[in-house]
C-alpha positions in Angstrom: -60.9 42.2 -72.7 -62.0 43.6 -69.2 -65.7 43.8 -68.0 -65.7 47.6 -68.1 -65.1 47.5 -71.7 -68.5 45.2 -72.4 -71.8 47.0 -73.3 -75.4 45.9 -71.9 -76.3 45.1 -75.4 -73.3 42.9 -76.6 -73.9 40.8 -73.1 -77.5 40.1 -73.8 -76.8 38.9 -77.4 -76.4 35.3 -76.6 -77.9 33.6 -73.6 -75.8 31.3 -71.0 -76.0 27.8 -71.5 -77.4 25.9 -68.5 -75.4 23.4 -66.6 -75.8 19.9 -67.1 -73.7 16.6 -66.8 -70.9 16.5 -69.4 -70.6 12.9 -71.1 -67.6 11.7 -73.4 -64.0 11.1 -73.3 -61.7 12.6 -70.6 -59.5 15.3 -72.0 -56.3 16.6 -70.6 -56.9 20.1 -68.0 -56.8 23.3 -69.7 -53.7 25.7 -70.3 -54.2 29.2 -70.3 -52.2 31.3 -72.6 -50.6 34.6 -71.1 -53.5 36.9 -72.9 -56.3 34.4 -71.2 -54.7 34.5 -67.7 -54.3 38.5 -67.7 -57.8 38.5 -68.9 -58.8 35.8 -66.2 -57.2 38.1 -63.3 -58.9 41.7 -64.8 -62.3 40.0 -64.6 -61.6 38.3 -61.0 -60.9 41.7 -59.9 -64.0 42.9 -61.3 -65.6 40.4 -59.5 -64.6 41.1 -56.0 -64.7 45.1 -56.5 -68.1 45.2 -57.6 -70.5 44.1 -54.4 -68.8 46.5 -52.5 -70.1 49.6 -55.0 -73.2 51.8 -54.2 -76.1 50.9 -56.7 -77.9 53.6 -57.2 -80.3 53.2 -60.4 -82.1 50.6 -61.9 -80.2 51.4 -65.0 -76.5 50.9 -63.3 -77.7 47.8 -61.8 -79.1 46.1 -65.3 -75.8 47.4 -66.6 -73.8 45.4 -64.3 -75.6 42.3 -64.2 -75.2 42.2 -68.6 -71.6 42.8 -67.8 -71.3 39.8 -65.5 -73.6 37.5 -67.7 -71.2 38.2 -70.7 -68.2 37.3 -68.6 -70.2 34.3 -67.4 -70.6 33.4 -71.1 -66.9 34.0 -71.7 -65.5 31.6 -69.1 -68.3 28.9 -68.7 -66.8 26.6 -71.2 -63.3 26.7 -69.4 -64.9 25.0 -66.1 -67.0 22.0 -68.5 -63.3 21.5 -69.7 -61.9 20.9 -66.5 -65.1 18.9 -65.2 -64.6 16.6 -68.2 -60.8 16.5 -67.5 -61.5 15.3 -63.8 -64.2 13.1 -64.4 -62.5 10.6 -62.5 -62.7 12.4 -59.3 -66.4 12.4 -57.9 -65.1 15.1 -55.4 -63.8 17.2 -58.3 -67.0 17.0 -60.8 -69.0 17.7 -57.9 -67.6 20.7 -56.9 -67.7 21.9 -60.5 -71.1 21.0 -60.6 -72.1 23.1 -57.8 -70.3 26.1 -58.8 -71.7 25.9 -62.5 -75.1 25.8 -61.1 -74.5 28.8 -58.6 -73.4 30.6 -61.4 -75.5 29.8 -64.4 -78.8 30.7 -63.6 -81.6 32.8 -65.4 -80.9 36.6 -64.5 -83.2 37.9 -61.9 -85.7 40.7 -64.0 -85.4 43.5 -62.8 -82.0 43.5 -61.5 -81.7 44.0 -57.6 -78.7 44.7 -55.4 -78.9 41.1 -54.1 -79.1 39.4 -57.3 -76.0 41.4 -58.7 -74.1 40.3 -55.3 -75.2 36.7 -55.3 -74.1 36.7 -59.3 -70.9 38.4 -58.6 -70.1 36.0 -55.5 -70.9 33.1 -57.9 -68.8 34.1 -60.7 -66.1 34.9 -58.5 -65.8 31.3 -57.1 -66.2 30.4 -60.7 -63.2 32.1 -61.9 -60.9 31.2 -58.6 -61.7 27.6 -59.4 -60.5 28.0 -62.8 -57.2 29.8 -61.6 -56.5 27.3 -59.7 -57.4 24.2 -62.0 -55.4 26.0 -64.9 -52.5 26.2 -62.4 -49.1 23.9 -63.2 -48.8 20.7 -61.2 -50.4 16.9 -60.7 -53.9 16.7 -61.6 -56.2 15.1 -59.0 -56.3 11.7 -60.7 -52.7 11.7 -60.3 -52.4 12.5 -56.6 -55.4 9.8 -55.9 -52.7 7.1 -57.8 -49.6 8.5 -56.2 -51.4 8.5 -52.6 -52.7 5.2 -53.3 -49.2 3.7 -54.3 -47.7 5.1 -51.1 -50.5 3.7 -49.0 -49.8 0.3 -50.6 -46.1 0.3 -50.7 -45.8 1.5 -46.8 -44.4 5.0 -47.5 -47.3 6.0 -45.4 -47.8 3.7 -42.6 -51.1 2.4 -41.1 -52.3 5.2 -38.6 -50.1 8.0 -40.2 -52.5 11.5 -40.6 -51.9 12.5 -44.0 -51.7 16.3 -43.6 -52.9 18.5 -46.6 -50.4 21.2 -45.9 -47.6 18.8 -45.8 -48.8 17.0 -49.1 -49.5 20.2 -50.7 -45.8 21.7 -50.3 -44.2 18.4 -50.9 -46.4 17.7 -53.9 -46.3 21.0 -55.0 -50.2 21.4 -55.8 -53.0 23.3 -54.8 -55.0 22.7 -51.1 -57.8 22.4 -53.4 -56.4 19.5 -55.4 -55.1 17.6 -52.2 -58.8 18.1 -50.8 -60.1 16.7 -53.7 -57.9 13.5 -54.1 -58.1 13.2 -50.2 -62.5 13.2 -50.5 -61.9 10.6 -53.4 -59.7 8.3 -51.4 -62.3 8.6 -48.1 -65.1 7.7 -50.2 -63.0 4.6 -51.4 -62.6 3.5 -47.7 -58.7 3.8 -48.4 -58.3 6.7 -46.0 -60.6 7.1 -42.5 -61.6 10.5 -41.2 -61.6 11.3 -37.7 -62.8 14.8 -37.0 -61.1 16.9 -39.3 -58.1 14.4 -39.4 -57.6 11.7 -42.4 -55.8 8.5 -41.5 -54.4 5.6 -43.3 -56.4 2.8 -41.8 -55.2 0.2 -39.4 -56.6 -3.4 -39.1 -58.9 -4.6 -37.2 -56.3 -6.0 -34.8 -54.4 -3.5 -33.6 -55.3 -3.2 -30.1 -54.1 -6.8 -29.9 -50.7 -5.7 -31.8 -50.4 -3.1 -29.5 -51.0 -5.6 -26.6 -48.5 -8.1 -27.8 -45.9 -5.4 -28.2 -45.6 -4.2 -24.7 -46.0 -8.1 -23.4 -43.3 -8.9 -25.8 -41.1 -6.1 -24.3 -42.1 -6.8 -20.6 -41.3 -10.6 -21.5 -37.9 -9.7 -22.5 -37.1 -7.3 -19.5 -38.2 -10.4 -17.3 -35.5 -12.3 -19.1 -32.5 -10.3 -18.7 -33.4 -9.8 -15.2 -34.8 -6.5 -14.9 -38.0 -7.6 -13.3 -36.9 -11.2 -11.7 -39.1 -13.6 -10.1 -40.6 -12.2 -6.8 -40.4 -8.5 -8.0 -43.4 -6.0 -8.6 -44.0 -4.4 -11.8 -44.4 -0.5 -11.7 -47.4 0.6 -11.7 -50.3 1.3 -14.4 -49.6 5.0 -14.8 -45.8 4.6 -14.7 -45.6 1.9 -17.9 -48.1 3.8 -19.6 -45.8 6.4 -19.6 -42.8 4.4 -20.5 -44.5 2.9 -23.5 -46.0 6.5 -24.5 -49.6 5.0 -24.4 -52.8 4.5 -22.7 -53.6 2.0 -19.7 -55.5 -0.1 -21.9 -52.9 -1.5 -24.2 -50.6 -2.2 -20.6 -53.6 -3.9 -18.8 -54.3 -5.6 -22.2 -50.2 -6.9 -22.1 -50.6 -8.2 -18.5 -53.6 -10.1 -19.4 -51.8 -11.8 -21.6 -48.6 -12.3 -19.5 -50.9 -13.6 -16.6 -52.2 -16.0 -18.6 -48.9 -17.6 -19.8 -47.8 -17.9 -15.9 -45.4 -15.1 -16.3 -47.6 -12.4 -13.9 -49.7 -12.5 -11.3 -52.5 -9.8 -11.1 -53.9 -9.2 -7.4 -56.5 -7.6 -6.9 -57.6 -3.8 -5.4 -54.4 -1.6 -5.5 -51.9 -4.0 -5.4 -49.4 -3.8 -8.5 -48.9 -7.1 -10.3 -45.5 -9.1 -9.8 -43.7 -11.6 -11.3 -44.5 -15.0 -9.1 -41.3 -17.0 -8.1 -42.9 -19.9 -10.0 -42.8 -18.5 -13.0 -41.1 -20.4 -15.8 -37.6 -19.1 -17.4 -37.6 -17.4 -20.3 -34.9 -18.0 -23.4 -33.3 -14.8 -24.0 -34.7 -11.9 -26.3 -33.3 -11.3 -29.6 -30.8 -8.7 -29.6 -29.5 -6.2 -32.5 -26.4 -4.5 -31.4 -26.2 -0.8 -31.7 -23.6 0.5 -34.4 -20.3 1.8 -33.0 -19.1 5.6 -32.9 -21.5 8.6 -32.6 -20.9 11.8 -30.6 -21.2 11.8 -27.3 -23.7 15.0 -26.9 -25.3 17.3 -29.7 -28.1 19.3 -30.0 -29.0 17.4 -32.9 -29.6 14.3 -31.0 -31.1 16.1 -28.1 -33.6 17.5 -30.5 -34.2 14.0 -32.0 -35.7 12.8 -28.5 -38.5 15.3 -28.4 -39.1 14.6 -32.5 -39.8 11.2 -32.4 -42.0 11.0 -29.2 -43.9 14.2 -31.3 -44.1 12.3 -34.4 -45.7 9.2 -32.8 -48.0 11.2 -30.9 -49.2 13.4 -33.9 -49.2 10.3 -36.3 -47.1 12.1 -38.7 -45.6 10.4 -42.0 -42.2 9.3 -41.5 -40.3 7.5 -44.5 -39.1 4.0 -43.9 -35.6 5.2 -44.7 -35.7 8.2 -41.7 -37.4 5.7 -39.4 -34.1 3.2 -39.8 -31.9 6.3 -39.7 -33.5 7.4 -36.5 -33.3 4.3 -34.8 -29.5 4.2 -35.4 -29.0 7.8 -34.1 -31.0 6.9 -30.7 -29.1 3.6 -30.6 -25.9 5.4 -31.2 -26.7 7.8 -28.2 -27.6 5.4 -26.0 -24.3 3.6 -26.2 -23.2 7.2 -24.5 -25.0 6.7 -21.3 -23.0 4.9 -18.7 -24.2 1.2 -18.2 -25.2 1.2 -14.5 -26.2 -2.3 -13.3 -28.2 -1.1 -10.0 -30.5 1.5 -12.0 -33.6 0.3 -13.7 -33.7 3.4 -16.2 -30.2 2.4 -17.4 -31.2 -1.4 -17.8 -34.3 -0.8 -19.5 -32.4 1.7 -22.0 -30.0 -1.2 -22.7 -32.7 -3.8 -23.2 -34.7 -1.3 -25.9 -31.2 -0.1 -27.5 -30.6 -3.7 -28.2 -33.8 -4.4 -29.2 -34.5 -5.2 -33.0 -37.5 -3.1 -35.0 -40.7 -4.6 -34.5 -43.0 -5.8 -37.1 -45.6 -4.6 -38.3 -43.9 -1.6 -40.0 -46.5 0.9 -38.3 -45.1 0.0 -34.5 -41.7 1.3 -35.6 -42.3 5.1 -34.8 -43.8 4.2 -31.8 -41.2 2.0 -30.5 -38.9 4.7 -31.4 -41.1 7.4 -29.2 -40.5 4.6 -26.4 -36.6 4.3 -27.0 -36.6 8.0 -26.8 -38.4 8.0 -23.7 -36.0 5.7 -22.1 -33.1 7.3 -23.1 -34.2 10.4 -21.9 -35.1 8.9 -18.2 -31.5 7.6 -18.1 -30.1 10.5 -19.0 -31.7 12.3 -15.7 -30.0 9.9 -13.5 -26.7 9.1 -15.4 -23.3 10.9 -14.1 -21.7 13.5 -15.8 -24.3 13.8 -18.3 -26.9 17.0 -18.7 -30.5 15.8 -19.1 -32.0 15.9 -22.4 -33.4 19.4 -22.3 -35.0 19.3 -25.6 -36.9 22.9 -24.8 -33.0 24.3 -24.1 -31.7 22.6 -27.2 -34.2 23.9 -29.4 -33.8 27.9 -28.1 -30.0 27.4 -28.6 -30.9 25.9 -32.0 -33.0 29.3 -32.8 -30.5 31.3 -31.6 
């Protein structure tokens, strides 16, 4: 039944019950029948159009107010049921309380254009919320449990940004349910908010872990002869580009190497160098890349930019995808000719045979570093085109 078929006398027959906290057991989310869904869409359309009409007389305003009140009377039990169904979600219950408080209020006497507009707007928001809440898909409690399990199991690595759009598309639910689930996880300190983005929090020792990773890679490069005793390391800026990070982790890694006697840090603008008295290092652990793989394809060239972007944007990547990307990058590294006099080629060989680091949240970073070394080595390798990901992208789009 639409709003137009209601009369002011019928609308004033029963008062609208005031909102209040709902107590009792949690119920299942309501499901609308076809007739109810059609009636909801009709009433919602009426609420959208009503504020745009020209109100010319007090009688017309009173009629519109009565029609809106009767519509509210018919639909107000449903949001209470939705609120009870989402009782485990503080953000969802707070949202329903705000919507009910805005919509269920004593009518303004006499009715004015402003009062009709406010009531229509509040009712419109309430009906839209009912439409989203009764849509098929997982509930907020199920989404919260799914995301919590994914974080604890390592499906969402530390430092990953949880994209609302990606989660809504992959889990097949509305953005509003995702927002409510993420808000609940943030309130429980399972997620951290930085501006508008939500992160899976990293441990307090994350800066130290990054510094140790860079120090281990530099130590392995010293052991393999890339930086023999008496040679200088690249500048802080060059190492930051190679390790796809800022200067702070590089400086911290150099401090660790200096404490072990493997590096000398002169003052001023002089670059750090490996002293002649540096102790001998054992060979680092190796993981030989899998054989085979095409020499050059658009997919592999696009992978170089993709793994860098997924680290820089903190994208969510499954553990199986990380392993697959690692194997593809290492197979592509075997196609680059080894030049024992070229440092880029030696750095690529070191990274291509290095095992995946622990903890797991370092692995996307390791792939970004490997992709950077692969791109740099292809620039100087004879007979190979540079890894121009932009050109490959345009060719793929065509």
